[in-house]
C-alpha beads as a LAMMPS data file, in Angstrom:
LAMMPS data file: protein, C-alpha beads

222 atoms
221 bonds

1 atom types
1 bond types

-500.0 500.0 xlo xhi
-500.0 500.0 ylo yhi
-500.0 500.0 zlo zhi

Masses

1 110.0

Atoms # bond

1 1 1 6.413 -46.406 51.960
2 1 1 4.418 -43.376 50.811
3 1 1 5.095 -39.914 52.191
4 1 1 1.720 -39.886 53.994
5 1 1 2.365 -43.254 55.607
6 1 1 5.866 -42.225 56.626
7 1 1 4.610 -38.951 58.110
8 1 1 1.750 -40.611 60.011
9 1 1 3.995 -43.373 61.366
10 1 1 6.563 -40.782 62.428
11 1 1 3.900 -38.995 64.489
12 1 1 2.824 -42.186 66.246
13 1 1 6.365 -43.432 66.842
14 1 1 7.202 -40.120 68.498
15 1 1 4.249 -40.409 70.892
16 1 1 4.145 -44.087 71.819
17 1 1 7.716 -44.414 73.182
18 1 1 6.934 -41.677 75.721
19 1 1 3.779 -43.497 76.795
20 1 1 5.735 -46.757 76.889
21 1 1 8.411 -45.314 79.167
22 1 1 5.712 -44.202 81.598
23 1 1 4.236 -47.701 81.464
24 1 1 7.612 -49.365 82.079
25 1 1 8.290 -46.968 84.966
26 1 1 5.015 -47.922 86.665
27 1 1 5.694 -51.595 85.921
28 1 1 9.123 -51.304 87.527
29 1 1 7.617 -49.834 90.708
30 1 1 5.074 -52.675 90.852
31 1 1 7.852 -55.217 90.305
32 1 1 10.060 -53.817 93.069
33 1 1 7.166 -53.643 95.537
34 1 1 6.134 -57.207 94.624
35 1 1 9.737 -58.347 95.034
36 1 1 10.008 -56.758 98.471
37 1 1 6.829 -58.321 99.830
38 1 1 6.985 -61.665 98.023
39 1 1 7.694 -64.668 100.218
40 1 1 8.429 -66.853 97.176
41 1 1 10.889 -66.609 94.308
42 1 1 10.113 -64.118 91.541
43 1 1 11.039 -63.984 87.897
44 1 1 13.497 -61.409 86.623
45 1 1 12.061 -58.082 85.532
46 1 1 12.446 -59.181 81.920
47 1 1 10.101 -62.138 82.376
48 1 1 7.761 -60.016 84.509
49 1 1 7.720 -57.312 81.846
50 1 1 7.343 -59.579 78.817
51 1 1 4.257 -61.149 80.387
52 1 1 2.747 -57.711 81.106
53 1 1 3.719 -56.277 77.714
54 1 1 1.034 -58.272 75.940
55 1 1 -1.719 -56.630 77.978
56 1 1 -0.108 -53.216 77.478
57 1 1 -0.009 -53.663 73.692
58 1 1 -3.636 -54.812 73.707
59 1 1 -4.825 -51.778 75.684
60 1 1 -2.583 -49.348 73.779
61 1 1 -3.964 -50.568 70.440
62 1 1 -7.549 -49.967 71.583
63 1 1 -6.759 -46.521 72.996
64 1 1 -4.739 -45.495 69.941
65 1 1 -7.436 -46.332 67.408
66 1 1 -10.137 -44.650 69.478
67 1 1 -7.981 -41.539 69.988
68 1 1 -6.499 -41.110 66.532
69 1 1 -8.909 -42.622 63.988
70 1 1 -11.185 -39.591 63.708
71 1 1 -8.186 -37.239 63.757
72 1 1 -6.512 -39.178 60.936
73 1 1 -9.573 -39.214 58.684
74 1 1 -10.265 -35.506 59.259
75 1 1 -6.599 -34.775 58.422
76 1 1 -7.067 -36.432 55.040
77 1 1 -5.242 -39.650 55.935
78 1 1 -6.856 -42.610 54.215
79 1 1 -8.147 -45.459 56.314
80 1 1 -5.727 -47.821 54.566
81 1 1 -2.782 -45.579 55.432
82 1 1 -3.980 -45.248 59.026
83 1 1 -4.266 -49.023 59.323
84 1 1 -0.789 -49.619 57.900
85 1 1 0.662 -46.954 60.187
86 1 1 -1.018 -48.549 63.224
87 1 1 0.393 -51.974 62.410
88 1 1 3.906 -50.652 61.771
89 1 1 3.752 -48.640 64.980
90 1 1 2.582 -51.722 66.884
91 1 1 5.624 -53.662 65.691
92 1 1 7.985 -50.787 66.523
93 1 1 6.421 -50.384 69.973
94 1 1 6.721 -54.125 70.671
95 1 1 10.417 -54.037 69.770
96 1 1 10.944 -50.863 71.817
97 1 1 9.362 -52.111 75.042
98 1 1 11.118 -55.478 74.717
99 1 1 14.476 -53.718 74.388
100 1 1 13.839 -51.292 77.266
101 1 1 12.571 -54.038 79.587
102 1 1 15.690 -56.043 78.699
103 1 1 17.991 -53.119 79.491
104 1 1 16.252 -52.390 82.809
105 1 1 16.366 -56.080 83.712
106 1 1 20.099 -56.179 82.985
107 1 1 20.603 -53.200 85.305
108 1 1 18.542 -54.872 88.028
109 1 1 20.680 -58.021 87.750
110 1 1 23.355 -56.163 89.765
111 1 1 20.881 -55.383 92.554
112 1 1 18.901 -57.438 95.109
113 1 1 15.990 -57.283 92.631
114 1 1 17.656 -59.532 90.063
115 1 1 15.001 -62.243 90.280
116 1 1 15.338 -65.974 90.808
117 1 1 14.596 -67.095 87.242
118 1 1 13.885 -65.493 83.868
119 1 1 10.313 -66.638 83.192
120 1 1 7.587 -67.937 85.465
121 1 1 5.586 -69.963 82.973
122 1 1 3.779 -73.250 82.534
123 1 1 5.477 -73.874 79.199
124 1 1 7.995 -76.209 80.730
125 1 1 9.836 -77.401 77.648
126 1 1 10.709 -74.033 76.107
127 1 1 14.138 -72.484 76.371
128 1 1 14.439 -68.884 77.579
129 1 1 14.944 -67.735 73.987
130 1 1 11.800 -69.556 72.863
131 1 1 9.899 -67.945 75.742
132 1 1 10.971 -64.531 74.449
133 1 1 9.763 -65.387 70.927
134 1 1 6.434 -66.639 72.292
135 1 1 5.776 -63.518 74.376
136 1 1 6.846 -61.188 71.589
137 1 1 4.637 -62.873 68.961
138 1 1 1.662 -63.113 71.307
139 1 1 2.094 -59.380 71.969
140 1 1 1.687 -58.726 68.240
141 1 1 -1.451 -60.895 68.245
142 1 1 -2.848 -58.836 71.119
143 1 1 -2.053 -55.621 69.243
144 1 1 -3.950 -56.824 66.155
145 1 1 -6.897 -57.906 68.330
146 1 1 -6.909 -54.496 70.044
147 1 1 -7.004 -52.654 66.710
148 1 1 -9.875 -54.891 65.589
149 1 1 -11.908 -54.288 68.754
150 1 1 -11.510 -50.497 68.709
151 1 1 -12.164 -50.156 64.972
152 1 1 -15.281 -52.330 65.107
153 1 1 -16.990 -49.974 67.555
154 1 1 -16.881 -47.292 64.850
155 1 1 -19.125 -49.617 62.834
156 1 1 -21.747 -49.805 65.582
157 1 1 -22.455 -51.402 68.942
158 1 1 -23.064 -54.960 67.783
159 1 1 -20.027 -55.156 65.486
160 1 1 -18.029 -53.799 68.432
161 1 1 -19.378 -56.453 70.772
162 1 1 -18.636 -59.172 68.218
163 1 1 -15.078 -57.855 68.016
164 1 1 -14.812 -58.143 71.814
165 1 1 -15.762 -61.801 71.467
166 1 1 -13.116 -62.101 68.754
167 1 1 -10.586 -60.607 71.168
168 1 1 -11.566 -63.133 73.843
169 1 1 -11.198 -65.864 71.230
170 1 1 -7.667 -64.617 70.480
171 1 1 -6.743 -64.901 74.165
172 1 1 -8.249 -68.399 74.388
173 1 1 -6.402 -69.486 71.248
174 1 1 -3.156 -68.152 72.709
175 1 1 -3.737 -70.147 75.906
176 1 1 -4.471 -73.225 73.787
177 1 1 -1.256 -72.566 71.896
178 1 1 0.656 -72.542 75.202
179 1 1 -0.515 -76.113 75.803
180 1 1 0.357 -76.951 72.206
181 1 1 3.852 -75.532 72.674
182 1 1 4.274 -77.742 75.726
183 1 1 3.398 -80.746 73.580
184 1 1 5.694 -79.667 70.750
185 1 1 8.457 -79.111 73.286
186 1 1 8.351 -82.762 74.300
187 1 1 8.827 -83.788 70.667
188 1 1 11.850 -81.576 70.035
189 1 1 13.001 -77.983 69.749
190 1 1 12.249 -77.661 66.032
191 1 1 8.629 -78.733 66.587
192 1 1 8.175 -75.754 68.913
193 1 1 8.549 -73.432 65.952
194 1 1 5.384 -74.919 64.480
195 1 1 3.580 -73.381 67.446
196 1 1 5.168 -70.040 66.605
197 1 1 3.926 -70.378 63.023
198 1 1 0.410 -70.856 64.396
199 1 1 0.795 -67.616 66.372
200 1 1 1.916 -65.810 63.217
201 1 1 -1.063 -67.204 61.283
202 1 1 -3.441 -66.041 64.031
203 1 1 -1.828 -62.595 64.026
204 1 1 -2.171 -62.401 60.244
205 1 1 -5.828 -63.435 60.492
206 1 1 -6.669 -60.814 63.116
207 1 1 -4.692 -58.191 61.196
208 1 1 -6.702 -58.974 58.063
209 1 1 -9.980 -58.775 60.000
210 1 1 -8.878 -55.433 61.460
211 1 1 -8.077 -54.150 57.972
212 1 1 -11.477 -55.203 56.647
213 1 1 -13.155 -53.314 59.497
214 1 1 -10.973 -50.191 59.272
215 1 1 -11.436 -49.807 55.510
216 1 1 -15.236 -49.667 55.957
217 1 1 -15.291 -47.076 58.733
218 1 1 -17.210 -43.909 57.655
219 1 1 -14.963 -41.470 55.823
220 1 1 -16.184 -38.449 57.746
221 1 1 -17.083 -38.037 61.380
222 1 1 -19.400 -35.657 63.131

Bonds

1 1 1 2
2 1 2 3
3 1 3 4
4 1 4 5
5 1 5 6
6 1 6 7
7 1 7 8
8 1 8 9
9 1 9 10
10 1 10 11
11 1 11 12
12 1 12 13
13 1 13 14
14 1 14 15
15 1 15 16
16 1 16 17
17 1 17 18
18 1 18 19
19 1 19 20
20 1 20 21
21 1 21 22
22 1 22 23
23 1 23 24
24 1 24 25
25 1 25 26
26 1 26 27
27 1 27 28
28 1 28 29
29 1 29 30
30 1 30 31
31 1 31 32
32 1 32 33
33 1 33 34
34 1 34 35
35 1 35 36
36 1 36 37
37 1 37 38
38 1 38 39
39 1 39 40
40 1 40 41
41 1 41 42
42 1 42 43
43 1 43 44
44 1 44 45
45 1 45 46
46 1 46 47
47 1 47 48
48 1 48 49
49 1 49 50
50 1 50 51
51 1 51 52
52 1 52 53
53 1 53 54
54 1 54 55
55 1 55 56
56 1 56 57
57 1 57 58
58 1 58 59
59 1 59 60
60 1 60 61
61 1 61 62
62 1 62 63
63 1 63 64
64 1 64 65
65 1 65 66
66 1 66 67
67 1 67 68
68 1 68 69
69 1 69 70
70 1 70 71
71 1 71 72
72 1 72 73
73 1 73 74
74 1 74 75
75 1 75 76
76 1 76 77
77 1 77 78
78 1 78 79
79 1 79 80
80 1 80 81
81 1 81 82
82 1 82 83
83 1 83 84
84 1 84 85
85 1 85 86
86 1 86 87
87 1 87 88
88 1 88 89
89 1 89 90
90 1 90 91
91 1 91 92
92 1 92 93
93 1 93 94
94 1 94 95
95 1 95 96
96 1 96 97
97 1 97 98
98 1 98 99
99 1 99 100
100 1 100 101
101 1 101 102
102 1 102 103
103 1 103 104
104 1 104 105
105 1 105 106
106 1 106 107
107 1 107 108
108 1 108 109
109 1 109 110
110 1 110 111
111 1 111 112
112 1 112 113
113 1 113 114
114 1 114 115
115 1 115 116
116 1 116 117
117 1 117 118
118 1 118 119
119 1 119 120
120 1 120 121
121 1 121 122
122 1 122 123
123 1 123 124
124 1 124 125
125 1 125 126
126 1 126 127
127 1 127 128
128 1 128 129
129 1 129 130
130 1 130 131
131 1 131 132
132 1 132 133
133 1 133 134
134 1 134 135
135 1 135 136
136 1 136 137
137 1 137 138
138 1 138 139
139 1 139 140
140 1 140 141
141 1 141 142
142 1 142 143
143 1 143 144
144 1 144 145
145 1 145 146
146 1 146 147
147 1 147 148
148 1 148 149
149 1 149 150
150 1 150 151
151 1 151 152
152 1 152 153
153 1 153 154
154 1 154 155
155 1 155 156
156 1 156 157
157 1 157 158
158 1 158 159
159 1 159 160
160 1 160 161
161 1 161 162
162 1 162 163
163 1 163 164
164 1 164 165
165 1 165 166
166 1 166 167
167 1 167 168
168 1 168 169
169 1 169 170
170 1 170 171
171 1 171 172
172 1 172 173
173 1 173 174
174 1 174 175
175 1 175 176
176 1 176 177
177 1 177 178
178 1 178 179
179 1 179 180
180 1 180 181
181 1 181 182
182 1 182 183
183 1 183 184
184 1 184 185
185 1 185 186
186 1 186 187
187 1 187 188
188 1 188 189
189 1 189 190
190 1 190 191
191 1 191 192
192 1 192 193
193 1 193 194
194 1 194 195
195 1 195 196
196 1 196 197
197 1 197 198
198 1 198 199
199 1 199 200
200 1 200 201
201 1 201 202
202 1 202 203
203 1 203 204
204 1 204 205
205 1 205 206
206 1 206 207
207 1 207 208
208 1 208 209
209 1 209 210
210 1 210 211
211 1 211 212
212 1 212 213
213 1 213 214
214 1 214 215
215 1 215 216
216 1 216 217
217 1 217 218
218 1 218 219
219 1 219 220
220 1 220 221
221 1 221 222
């Protein structure tokens, strides 16, 4: 890791955890209120949070690129370095929010807000651990799609709109993969991991597309 990449990543990883704690705090309030007024069983905060984390990572990626891309280029940070830093930061943020949501959920397990089950999902044949892997990997896919969407708007309106369609495609492919995971689950636990490989391939594809877009963004702004 170059000094510039390390320095840039350090800046982002000092900002995003603070934002993430605010997000988790708001999510916790929503969860508690939902738990109080729900007439049916609810998932534990961990399952509630892991489902929401994907949307958070998607939105955070878009906001981050739009907020920091021009700043990075004007500070002499290459587009390649900025892209690498964004992707590293996305992974770190995904790990961070997963860990914090897990810790909060463990604390809530000693309260009336423990939840009735871990995950409320339609993927019937996955174990709890496999659910965690699925949500974590799909969060990374959403991060890559968010970076792609935000970066493409720097290339113009129509490239930006095409990237929005690509983001919608990513969501549809993830939903399709949920059905695929259900099918793999009926075959056996090892087959489920083939579905996870598909998620990784999709994430790699969207990350590559995001890189191709970022590297062609104008060097100077204004």
